[in-house]
VOPAGU-2260 file (C-alpha; in pm, 1 decimal, decimal comma):
REM VOPAGU-2260
SITE   aa  ch    i         X         Y         Z
SITE  UNK   A    0   -3301,8     785,3      76,7
SITE  UNK   A    1   -3235,0    1104,6     273,8
SITE  UNK   A    2   -3232,5     890,6     586,5
SITE  UNK   A    3   -2912,2     729,4     459,4
SITE  UNK   A    4   -2580,9     911,8     440,0
SITE  UNK   A    5   -2438,7     980,1      95,0
SITE  UNK   A    6   -2158,0     729,6     155,6
SITE  UNK   A    7   -2410,0     460,5     247,8
SITE  UNK   A    8   -2614,7     540,1     -62,5
SITE  UNK   A    9   -2303,4     490,4    -277,0
SITE  UNK   A   10   -2229,5     163,3     -97,8
SITE  UNK   A   11   -2584,9      40,1    -155,9
SITE  UNK   A   12   -2551,6     131,4    -523,6
SITE  UNK   A   13   -2223,5     -58,8    -538,8
SITE  UNK   A   14   -2375,0    -372,2    -383,4
SITE  UNK   A   15   -2683,1    -351,7    -607,7
SITE  UNK   A   16   -2463,6    -308,2    -915,0
SITE  UNK   A   17   -2252,4    -613,4    -831,8
SITE  UNK   A   18   -2563,2    -825,2    -770,0
SITE  UNK   A   19   -2737,6    -712,2   -1089,2
SITE  UNK   A   20   -2417,6    -754,9   -1288,6
SITE  UNK   A   21   -2380,8   -1115,1   -1174,1
SITE  UNK   A   22   -2746,4   -1182,9   -1257,1
SITE  UNK   A   23   -2697,7   -1039,3   -1606,7
SITE  UNK   A   24   -2378,3   -1239,9   -1662,2
SITE  UNK   A   25   -2471,3   -1576,8   -1511,6
SITE  UNK   A   26   -2821,4   -1597,6   -1659,8
SITE  UNK   A   27   -2732,4   -1399,8   -1974,8
SITE  UNK   A   28   -3002,9   -1136,8   -1921,3
SITE  UNK   A   29   -2928,2    -913,9   -2219,4
SITE  UNK   A   30   -3181,6    -640,1   -2141,2
SITE  UNK   A   31   -3048,5    -604,2   -1785,6
SITE  UNK   A   32   -2688,7    -579,6   -1906,4
SITE  UNK   A   33   -2790,9    -316,6   -2161,9
SITE  UNK   A   34   -2985,1    -120,5   -1900,3
SITE  UNK   A   35   -2688,1    -118,1   -1663,6
SITE  UNK   A   36   -2462,1      -7,3   -1949,2
SITE  UNK   A   37   -2691,1     280,3   -2046,4
SITE  UNK   A   38   -2742,4     400,1   -1687,9
SITE  UNK   A   39   -2367,3     409,1   -1631,4
SITE  UNK   A   40   -2302,0     575,2   -1967,6
SITE  UNK   A   41   -2558,4     850,9   -1902,5
SITE  UNK   A   42   -2410,6     921,4   -1560,6
SITE  UNK   A   43   -2055,9     951,0   -1698,9
SITE  UNK   A   44   -2181,1    1166,5   -1986,7
SITE  UNK   A   45   -2349,1    1404,2   -1740,8
SITE  UNK   A   46   -2020,0    1433,3   -1551,2
SITE  UNK   A   47   -1824,6    1498,7   -1870,2
SITE  UNK   A   48   -2077,6    1760,3   -1983,4
SITE  UNK   A   49   -1968,0    1988,0   -1700,9
SITE  UNK   A   50   -1593,9    1934,2   -1749,1
SITE  UNK   A   51   -1503,8    2222,8   -1988,2
SITE  UNK   A   52   -1681,2    2508,2   -1802,2
SITE  UNK   A   53   -1591,4    2362,7   -1463,2
SITE  UNK   A   54   -1219,0    2325,1   -1533,9
SITE  UNK   A   55   -1186,0    2661,7   -1708,4
SITE  UNK   A   56   -1367,6    2870,2   -1446,3
SITE  UNK   A   57   -1221,9    2677,1   -1150,3
SITE  UNK   A   58    -861,5    2719,6   -1269,3
SITE  UNK   A   59    -909,7    3082,6   -1375,2
SITE  UNK   A   60   -1077,0    3183,3   -1049,9
SITE  UNK   A   61    -829,5    2985,4    -837,9
SITE  UNK   A   62    -533,1    3161,8   -1001,2
SITE  UNK   A   63    -697,1    3502,7    -964,9
SITE  UNK   A   64    -787,5    3428,9    -601,7
SITE  UNK   A   65    -421,9    3383,6    -510,8
SITE  UNK   A   66    -395,1    3759,0    -468,1
SITE  UNK   A   67    -632,6    3733,7    -171,1
SITE  UNK   A   68    -424,1    3467,4       1,3
SITE  UNK   A   69    -129,7    3581,6     208,2
SITE  UNK   A   70     191,3    3404,0     114,0
SITE  UNK   A   71      34,0    3286,5    -212,7
SITE  UNK   A   72     366,3    3223,6    -386,5
SITE  UNK   A   73     490,3    3010,5     -97,0
SITE  UNK   A   74     163,7    2814,2     -84,4
SITE  UNK   A   75     168,6    2751,5    -458,6
SITE  UNK   A   76     532,0    2641,8    -459,3
SITE  UNK   A   77     478,7    2412,5    -158,1
SITE  UNK   A   78     175,1    2257,0    -324,7
SITE  UNK   A   79     358,9    2187,4    -649,4
SITE  UNK   A   80     658,1    2051,5    -457,5
SITE  UNK   A   81     436,9    1807,0    -268,3
SITE  UNK   A   82     271,6    1708,2    -596,7
SITE  UNK   A   83     614,2    1618,1    -735,0
SITE  UNK   A   84     742,5    1444,6    -420,4
SITE  UNK   A   85     435,3    1224,3    -373,8
SITE  UNK   A   86     442,0    1132,3    -743,9
SITE  UNK   A   87     808,5    1035,0    -713,1
SITE  UNK   A   88     747,0     820,6    -404,0
SITE  UNK   A   89     445,5     655,0    -569,6
SITE  UNK   A   90     632,8     563,2    -887,0
SITE  UNK   A   91     929,9     436,4    -684,6
SITE  UNK   A   92     705,5     194,0    -495,1
SITE  UNK   A   93     536,0      91,4    -821,1
SITE  UNK   A   94     868,1      13,4    -990,8
SITE  UNK   A   95     981,9    -184,8    -686,6
SITE  UNK   A   96     656,7    -379,6    -685,8
SITE  UNK   A   97     688,2    -446,4   -1058,6
SITE  UNK   A   98    1038,3    -587,0   -1013,6
SITE  UNK   A   99     910,4    -818,1    -740,1
SITE  UNK   A  100     595,9    -956,4    -905,8
SITE  UNK   A  101     714,6    -945,6   -1272,2
SITE  UNK   A  102     360,1    -885,8   -1407,8
SITE  UNK   A  103     440,2    -985,7   -1767,5
SITE  UNK   A  104     659,8   -1287,1   -1699,5
SITE  UNK   A  105     508,5   -1608,7   -1830,4
SITE  UNK   A  106     209,8   -1428,4   -1984,0
SITE  UNK   A  107     112,0   -1575,4   -2321,0
SITE  UNK   A  108     -92,5   -1333,3   -2528,7
SITE  UNK   A  109    -132,7   -1290,5   -2902,2
SITE  UNK   A  110      90,1    -985,6   -2938,4
SITE  UNK   A  111      57,5   -1001,6   -3316,6
SITE  UNK   A  112    -313,5    -925,1   -3292,9
SITE  UNK   A  113    -257,1    -628,1   -3062,6
SITE  UNK   A  114    -296,6    -290,4   -3228,3
SITE  UNK   A  115    -136,3      37,2   -3136,1
SITE  UNK   A  116    -381,3     316,6   -3044,0
SITE  UNK   A  117    -478,8     548,8   -3327,8
SITE  UNK   A  118    -339,0     847,1   -3138,0
SITE  UNK   A  119     -43,0     815,2   -2906,1
SITE  UNK   A  120     130,7    1046,9   -2666,2
SITE  UNK   A  121     484,2    1169,9   -2720,5
SITE  UNK   A  122     685,1    1449,8   -2563,7
SITE  UNK   A  123     643,3    1660,3   -2876,9
SITE  UNK   A  124     268,2    1598,8   -2880,0
SITE  UNK   A  125     252,6    1675,7   -2509,8
SITE  UNK   A  126     443,5    2004,3   -2532,6
SITE  UNK   A  127     279,3    2128,8   -2852,7
SITE  UNK   A  128     -61,0    2007,3   -2735,9
SITE  UNK   A  129     -61,1    2235,6   -2432,6
SITE  UNK   A  130    -123,0    2547,5   -2643,0
SITE  UNK   A  131    -451,5    2533,6   -2837,5
SITE  UNK   A  132    -457,6    2635,3   -3201,5
SITE  UNK   A  133    -823,2    2728,8   -3162,3
SITE  UNK   A  134    -994,1    2833,2   -2840,7
SITE  UNK   A  135   -1328,2    2686,9   -2945,1
SITE  UNK   A  136   -1174,6    2351,6   -3040,5
SITE  UNK   A  137   -1018,3    2315,5   -2695,0
SITE  UNK   A  138   -1369,1    2319,5   -2546,7
SITE  UNK   A  139   -1555,8    2123,5   -2814,2
SITE  UNK   A  140   -1295,8    1843,6   -2809,1
SITE  UNK   A  141   -1274,9    1860,6   -2426,0
SITE  UNK   A  142    -896,2    1892,8   -2430,2
SITE  UNK   A  143    -857,2    1946,1   -2056,7
SITE  UNK   A  144    -486,1    2025,7   -2076,3
SITE  UNK   A  145    -551,1    2311,0   -2317,8
SITE  UNK   A  146    -846,0    2433,5   -2110,7
SITE  UNK   A  147    -619,0    2440,6   -1803,8
SITE  UNK   A  148    -363,7    2640,9   -2003,9
SITE  UNK   A  149    -627,4    2896,3   -2105,4
SITE  UNK   A  150    -753,0    2922,9   -1747,6
SITE  UNK   A  151    -402,6    2980,0   -1609,9
SITE  UNK   A  152    -317,6    3242,6   -1872,6
SITE  UNK   A  153    -641,1    3439,0   -1831,7
SITE  UNK   A  154    -625,8    3409,3   -1451,9
SITE  UNK   A  155    -272,8    3550,1   -1453,9
SITE  UNK   A  156    -383,3    3823,8   -1694,7
SITE  UNK   A  157    -669,6    3913,9   -1460,1
SITE  UNK   A  158    -417,9    3942,3   -1176,3
SITE  UNK   A  159    -204,3    4175,9   -1386,7
SITE  UNK   A  160    -496,6    4393,1   -1502,6
SITE  UNK   A  161    -630,0    4436,8   -1150,7
SITE  UNK   A  162    -955,9    4618,9   -1078,9
SITE  UNK   A  163   -1059,8    4646,2   -1444,7
SITE  UNK   A  164   -1079,7    4264,4   -1463,1
SITE  UNK   A  165   -1332,5    4240,3   -1177,9
SITE  UNK   A  166   -1644,2    4219,7   -1402,7
SITE  UNK   A  167   -1480,9    3932,6   -1595,1
SITE  UNK   A  168   -1382,9    3753,9   -1273,7
SITE  UNK   A  169   -1729,6    3802,5   -1122,7
SITE  UNK   A  170   -1882,6    3648,7   -1434,9
SITE  UNK   A  171   -1656,1    3346,0   -1406,1
SITE  UNK   A  172   -1725,9    3313,4   -1032,5
SITE  UNK   A  173   -2098,7    3308,3   -1110,0
SITE  UNK   A  174   -2054,6    3049,3   -1386,2
SITE  UNK   A  175   -1842,5    2836,4   -1150,1
SITE  UNK   A  176   -2112,2    2849,3    -882,3
SITE  UNK   A  177   -2380,9    2755,2   -1136,2
SITE  UNK   A  178   -2180,5    2464,0   -1279,0
SITE  UNK   A  179   -2092,4    2333,8    -933,2
SITE  UNK   A  180   -2457,0    2349,6    -828,8
SITE  UNK   A  181   -2572,6    2165,5   -1141,3
SITE  UNK   A  182   -2292,4    1910,2   -1105,5
SITE  UNK   A  183   -2391,2    1850,3    -743,8
SITE  UNK   A  184   -2735,5    1747,1    -868,7
SITE  UNK   A  185   -2560,7    1498,8   -1097,4
SITE  UNK   A  186   -2345,8    1375,7    -807,9
SITE  UNK   A  187   -2663,5    1311,3    -608,5
SITE  UNK   A  188   -2749,0    1056,4    -880,6
SITE  UNK   A  189   -2421,2     876,8    -809,6
SITE  UNK   A  190   -2586,1     578,3    -633,0
SITE  UNK   A  191   -2775,4     501,6    -956,2
SITE  UNK   A  192   -2465,5     571,4   -1164,4
SITE  UNK   A  193   -2266,3     344,5    -935,1
SITE  UNK   A  194   -2511,5      57,0    -985,0
SITE  UNK   A  195   -2491,8     102,6   -1362,2
SITE  UNK   A  196   -2113,0     135,8   -1387,2
SITE  UNK   A  197   -2028,5    -150,4   -1151,8
SITE  UNK   A  198   -2305,0    -367,9   -1292,5
SITE  UNK   A  199   -2174,5    -316,3   -1645,8
SITE  UNK   A  200   -1818,9    -401,4   -1536,7
SITE  UNK   A  201   -1931,4    -720,9   -1363,5
SITE  UNK   A  202   -2156,5    -833,6   -1648,9
SITE  UNK   A  203   -1898,8    -754,0   -1919,3
SITE  UNK   A  204   -1561,7    -849,8   -1769,4
SITE  UNK   A  205   -1531,5   -1196,6   -1625,4
SITE  UNK   A  206   -1241,6   -1403,7   -1497,6
SITE  UNK   A  207   -1189,1   -1542,0   -1847,6
SITE  UNK   A  208   -1065,5   -1198,1   -1952,4
SITE  UNK   A  209    -880,2   -1120,9   -1631,4
SITE  UNK   A  210    -700,8   -1455,0   -1601,1
SITE  UNK   A  211    -412,6   -1383,8   -1844,2
SITE  UNK   A  212    -363,8   -1041,0   -1687,3
SITE  UNK   A  213    -430,7   -1144,2   -1328,8
SITE  UNK   A  214     -81,0   -1066,3   -1195,7
SITE  UNK   A  215     -79,0    -726,6   -1363,8
SITE  UNK   A  216    -431,1    -642,1   -1241,7
SITE  UNK   A  217    -351,3    -746,0    -885,5
SITE  UNK   A  218     -26,3    -550,3    -910,3
SITE  UNK   A  219    -205,8    -228,2   -1006,4
SITE  UNK   A  220    -449,3    -264,2    -715,8
SITE  UNK   A  221    -167,1    -358,2    -477,7
SITE  UNK   A  222      43,7     -62,7    -591,4
SITE  UNK   A  223    -245,9     179,5    -544,1
SITE  UNK   A  224    -324,7      30,5    -202,6
SITE  UNK   A  225      38,5      78,0     -99,5
SITE  UNK   A  226       9,8     446,2    -187,3
SITE  UNK   A  227    -334,7     478,2     -27,8
SITE  UNK   A  228    -273,2     282,9     291,7
SITE  UNK   A  229     100,3     327,9     350,3
SITE  UNK   A  230     244,5     631,9     171,9
SITE  UNK   A  231     -37,2     878,9     236,6
SITE  UNK   A  232    -100,7     779,4     601,6
SITE  UNK   A  233     272,5     803,3     674,3
SITE  UNK   A  234     291,8    1152,2     524,4
SITE  UNK   A  235     -17,6    1262,7     714,9
SITE  UNK   A  236     106,6    1123,7    1046,5
SITE  UNK   A  237     475,5    1219,4    1022,3
SITE  UNK   A  238     474,8    1547,3     828,8
SITE  UNK   A  239     115,6    1659,1     872,9
SITE  UNK   A  240      91,2    1543,3    1235,3
SITE  UNK   A  241    -277,4    1461,9    1184,2
SITE  UNK   A  242    -471,4    1139,1    1232,9
SITE  UNK   A  243    -475,1     942,7     902,1
SITE  UNK   A  244    -783,1     745,8    1008,2
SITE  UNK   A  245    -973,5    1067,2    1068,3
SITE  UNK   A  246    -860,5    1195,0     728,2
SITE  UNK   A  247   -1001,1     889,7     551,2
SITE  UNK   A  248   -1324,6     913,8     749,3
SITE  UNK   A  249   -1361,7    1270,3     630,8
SITE  UNK   A  250   -1251,9    1206,0     272,2
SITE  UNK   A  251   -1438,4     880,0     213,9
SITE  UNK   A  252   -1735,9    1016,9       9,1
SITE  UNK   A  253   -1502,4    1175,2    -248,6
SITE  UNK   A  254   -1282,8     862,5    -264,8
SITE  UNK   A  255   -1589,3     642,1    -310,6
SITE  UNK   A  256   -1735,1     862,3    -586,1
SITE  UNK   A  257   -1397,1     874,1    -761,6
SITE  UNK   A  258   -1382,4     492,2    -756,6
SITE  UNK   A  259   -1715,5     447,9    -931,8
SITE  UNK   A  260   -1713,7     754,8   -1161,2
SITE  UNK   A  261   -1349,7     713,8   -1276,2
SITE  UNK   A  262   -1320,8    1091,1   -1317,9
SITE  UNK   A  263   -1110,6    1321,6   -1100,8
SITE  UNK   A  264   -1264,1    1629,0   -1264,7
SITE  UNK   A  265   -1616,2    1494,2   -1225,5
SITE  UNK   A  266   -1549,5    1442,4    -854,9
SITE  UNK   A  267   -1400,6    1793,7    -817,1
SITE  UNK   A  268   -1699,5    1969,2    -651,0
SITE  UNK   A  269   -1729,0    1693,9    -390,5
SITE  UNK   A  270   -1349,8    1681,6    -342,3
SITE  UNK   A  271   -1340,2    2054,2    -275,0
SITE  UNK   A  272   -1630,7    2044,8     -32,9
SITE  UNK   A  273   -1480,2    1754,5     159,7
SITE  UNK   A  274   -1140,2    1927,2     171,1
SITE  UNK   A  275   -1289,2    2242,8     324,5
SITE  UNK   A  276   -1597,0    2128,4     517,8
SITE  UNK   A  277   -1457,7    1803,4     660,4
SITE  UNK   A  278   -1079,1    1827,6     647,5
SITE  UNK   A  279   -1072,3    2190,6     759,7
SITE  UNK   A  280    -845,2    2331,9     488,2
SITE  UNK   A  281    -868,0    2708,7     443,3
SITE  UNK   A  282   -1124,0    2780,5     167,3
SITE  UNK   A  283    -908,6    3042,5      -4,0
SITE  UNK   A  284    -613,5    2808,3     -37,8
SITE  UNK   A  285    -833,7    2507,3    -126,4
SITE  UNK   A  286    -990,5    2703,4    -413,1
SITE  UNK   A  287    -645,6    2700,1    -574,5
SITE  UNK   A  288    -501,7    2364,5    -465,6
SITE  UNK   A  289    -797,3    2134,0    -531,8
SITE  UNK   A  290    -879,4    2240,8    -891,7
SITE  UNK   A  291    -510,6    2224,6    -983,0
SITE  UNK   A  292    -482,6    1885,0    -819,5
SITE  UNK   A  293    -785,8    1755,6   -1009,2
SITE  UNK   A  294    -610,5    1829,5   -1339,0
SITE  UNK   A  295    -244,4    1758,7   -1258,2
SITE  UNK   A  296    -217,5    1536,4    -947,4
SITE  UNK   A  297    -245,5    1176,4   -1070,9
SITE  UNK   A  298     -53,2     930,5    -853,1
SITE  UNK   A  299    -268,2     637,9    -967,8
SITE  UNK   A  300    -293,5     712,7   -1340,2
SITE  UNK   A  301      45,9     877,1   -1390,2
SITE  UNK   A  302     273,0     699,4   -1140,3
SITE  UNK   A  303     157,2     352,1   -1032,4
SITE  UNK   A  304     -15,5     240,9   -1352,0
SITE  UNK   A  305     236,3     350,9   -1620,9
SITE  UNK   A  306     527,8     206,6   -1423,0
SITE  UNK   A  307     369,1    -136,3   -1386,1
SITE  UNK   A  308     231,1    -126,8   -1740,8
SITE  UNK   A  309     573,2     -42,2   -1887,1
SITE  UNK   A  310     731,4    -334,8   -1701,6
SITE  UNK   A  311     445,4    -561,4   -1814,2
SITE  UNK   A  312     475,9    -460,2   -2181,6
SITE  UNK   A  313     855,5    -492,9   -2175,4
SITE  UNK   A  314     834,2    -846,0   -2033,0
SITE  UNK   A  315     558,8    -958,3   -2272,0
SITE  UNK   A  316     750,2    -833,4   -2576,3
SITE  UNK   A  317    1085,3    -951,8   -2440,1
SITE  UNK   A  318    1247,2    -608,5   -2415,5
SITE  UNK   A  319    1500,1    -581,6   -2127,6
SITE  UNK   A  320    1487,4    -272,0   -1909,3
SITE  UNK   A  321    1790,4    -122,3   -1737,5
SITE  UNK   A  322    1844,4     125,5   -1455,9
SITE  UNK   A  323    1827,5     414,7   -1701,9
SITE  UNK   A  324    1486,3     296,3   -1822,4
SITE  UNK   A  325    1349,0     286,8   -1469,5
SITE  UNK   A  326    1480,7     639,2   -1408,8
SITE  UNK   A  327    1303,0     746,6   -1728,1
SITE  UNK   A  328     977,6     593,8   -1600,4
SITE  UNK   A  329    1013,7     796,4   -1280,1
SITE  UNK   A  330    1092,2    1113,9   -1475,0
SITE  UNK   A  331     792,0    1075,2   -1705,8
SITE  UNK   A  332     562,4    1006,0   -1410,0
SITE  UNK   A  333     674,9    1313,6   -1217,6
SITE  UNK   A  334     667,2    1571,5   -1497,4
SITE  UNK   A  335     409,1    1424,3   -1733,7
SITE  UNK   A  336     111,4    1368,3   -1503,9
SITE  UNK   A  337     -69,9    1672,3   -1645,1
SITE  UNK   A  338    -112,5    1472,2   -1965,8
SITE  UNK   A  339    -383,5    1262,0   -1798,3
SITE  UNK   A  340    -580,4    1579,4   -1723,9
SITE  UNK   A  341    -833,2    1425,5   -1485,0
SITE  UNK   A  342   -1045,5    1244,4   -1742,8
SITE  UNK   A  343   -1146,4     880,9   -1743,1
SITE  UNK   A  344    -855,4     661,1   -1846,2
SITE  UNK   A  345    -477,7     698,2   -1857,9
SITE  UNK   A  346    -403,3     595,0   -2215,6
SITE  UNK   A  347    -223,8     919,6   -2302,9
SITE  UNK   A  348       8,0     882,7   -2005,3
SITE  UNK   A  349      73,6     516,8   -2087,4
SITE  UNK   A  350     157,3     586,9   -2451,8
SITE  UNK   A  351     379,6     875,3   -2340,6
SITE  UNK   A  352     571,4     638,0   -2111,3
SITE  UNK   A  353     600,3     358,5   -2367,8
SITE  UNK   A  354     711,0     593,3   -2647,5
SITE  UNK   A  355     974,4     750,1   -2419,9
SITE  UNK   A  356    1115,1     405,2   -2341,3
SITE  UNK   A  357    1090,3     289,6   -2702,4
SITE  UNK   A  358     851,1       6,2   -2611,0
SITE  UNK   A  359     589,2    -124,7   -2860,1
SITE  UNK   A  360     272,3      85,2   -2846,2
SITE  UNK   A  361      80,9    -232,1   -2936,4
SITE  UNK   A  362     116,2    -310,0   -2566,0
SITE  UNK   A  363    -158,5     -54,4   -2501,4
SITE  UNK   A  364    -398,1    -272,6   -2700,7
SITE  UNK   A  365    -331,6    -565,6   -2468,0
SITE  UNK   A  366    -445,7    -363,9   -2166,9
SITE  UNK   A  367    -743,3    -172,5   -2306,6
SITE  UNK   A  368    -992,9    -451,9   -2237,7
SITE  UNK   A  369    -947,3    -439,2   -1859,9
SITE  UNK   A  370    -877,4     -65,1   -1836,6
SITE  UNK   A  371   -1218,0      25,3   -1682,7
SITE  UNK   A  372   -1159,2    -215,9   -1393,6
SITE  UNK   A  373    -812,3     -76,9   -1324,0
SITE  UNK   A  374    -923,1     283,4   -1372,8
SITE  UNK   A  375   -1148,6     268,2   -1067,3
SITE  UNK   A  376    -866,9     219,6    -815,9
SITE  UNK   A  377    -638,1     454,5   -1009,4
SITE  UNK   A  378    -889,9     739,3    -988,5
SITE  UNK   A  379    -957,1     675,2    -620,2
SITE  UNK   A  380    -581,0     705,2    -560,9
SITE  UNK   A  381    -566,6    1025,4    -766,5
SITE  UNK   A  382    -844,5    1195,3    -571,9
SITE  UNK   A  383    -704,8    1088,1    -235,7
SITE  UNK   A  384    -371,1    1247,4    -325,3
SITE  UNK   A  385    -554,9    1561,5    -433,4
SITE  UNK   A  386    -688,3    1592,5     -77,2
SITE  UNK   A  387    -375,1    1477,8     106,5
SITE  UNK   A  388    -148,8    1751,0     -33,8
SITE  UNK   A  389    -375,5    2046,5      63,8
SITE  UNK   A  390    -400,9    1903,9     415,1
SITE  UNK   A  391     -20,6    1874,0     442,1
SITE  UNK   A  392      42,4    2225,0     309,8
SITE  UNK   A  393    -240,5    2381,7     511,1
SITE  UNK   A  394    -112,6    2213,2     828,4
SITE  UNK   A  395     241,1    2345,7     775,6
SITE  UNK   A  396     111,2    2697,7     702,9
SITE  UNK   A  397    -136,2    2719,7     991,1
SITE  UNK   A  398    -432,6    2708,8     751,4
SITE  UNK   A  399    -586,0    2386,8     881,4
SITE  UNK   A  400    -882,4    2412,3    1118,7
SITE  UNK   A  401    -810,5    2117,7    1348,6
SITE  UNK   A  402   -1149,9    2147,8    1518,5
SITE  UNK   A  403   -1319,9    2087,5    1183,6
SITE  UNK   A  404   -1072,9    1813,1    1089,5
SITE  UNK   A  405   -1121,3    1620,8    1415,3
SITE  UNK   A  406   -1498,4    1668,8    1437,3
SITE  UNK   A  407   -1745,2    1398,1    1339,0
SITE  UNK   A  408   -1786,0    1413,0     958,0
SITE  UNK   A  409   -2078,0    1634,0     860,6
SITE  UNK   A  410   -2338,6    1483,1     625,5
SITE  UNK   A  411   -2303,4    1593,2     263,8
SITE  UNK   A  412   -2672,7    1632,5     189,2
SITE  UNK   A  413   -2835,9    1839,0     -82,6
SITE  UNK   A  414   -2901,2    2126,3     156,5
SITE  UNK   A  415   -2532,0    2169,6     204,5
SITE  UNK   A  416   -2467,2    2211,5    -165,1
SITE  UNK   A  417   -2522,7    2581,9    -141,3
SITE  UNK   A  418   -2229,2    2603,8      98,5
SITE  UNK   A  419   -1976,7    2502,2    -161,9
SITE  UNK   A  420   -1644,4    2651,0     -57,3
SITE  UNK   A  421   -1565,7    2987,4    -203,0
SITE  UNK   A  422   -1255,7    3194,7    -191,7
SITE  UNK   A  423   -1285,4    3533,1     -21,9
SITE  UNK   A  424   -1405,4    3816,0    -241,0
SITE  UNK   A  425   -1132,8    4060,1    -346,3
SITE  UNK   A  426   -1082,8    4351,7    -115,0
SITE  UNK   A  427   -1179,2    4694,3    -240,7
SITE  UNK   A  428    -899,4    4927,0    -334,8
């Protein structure tokens, strides 16, 4: 397999998964369907296993490393501003698309049988849920938002303490390197995981399930493609003054892995390597921007999907939406994206949007069945945005190596894993 590039390996896994999934579905091969399900489940579980230590150490170290980056405050503020602007543009296109296609109009579903999720998101839950009541619980329950909060607080505290915090920071840098190395081994299994995940989706979800939600499903993919193939390339060409086609050539392995794994955090090590080694973003800045993007930058899950889903639910339940409601959707998408926290699925963000608009939370139950299919394109959009923003900011700040960006993409083989991007070590006093 080493003779094939990593992207080609993922593509082969995708094709094999589709073929095996159709075999399992058409000929009702139960053992094959179960095997595909278990292979995909093990791969996702391995990705999730690394989430708590990876997020905590990556965020903590990235915050602490800001002191080694000149103009850190300006870089951080520019990054967050671009996060907000791209989220706003994405949700605006999604709302416009929803008003054109009317995804819930004419849909006949048994809304009485739909159940609201056991736990739902609200602004109070979101705000109070940021601060953990127990440090251990934040990690055992994999509450990524709380883990991010702890990482930010301790990273800022390490900045304030200064030299005395170096042993603590060195420990976290070592843990981050170890987790990234181990996670890279898991990522190398992605072709097998891809076959399992796609095969399970094909064998489990057929057109019979998609038919009533066809317009909505197509709308989510169309909305994400608009962001991927129109919004991002325009920003890269006009503001970044870089070649969008070259960007996608460089970024493709991370986008492909995000599509099949459905986890922005699980894709983080590959996203960071691609951002530095292929797109030429300064490693010091990328060590801050990429981990933060993986936990807060969610144009697919927090902008496109909730907007279309809210319009769908409102139309199915016969609830009219006005201009104020659409402005609320945009507001929730821009400031609430951290609620998705880079994990598989966007249910928290959807319930947050529906509860803000006063729409029936039972609408979530109508969409849960096809969520895995929609989550693939949402996550691919998320991860692409997480690479686009660092390129835009780095280009404007003179921190983009154009020779690296414009070079032929380097292979991401196992030997290169040891070159995972690292921020510069702190200077001695």
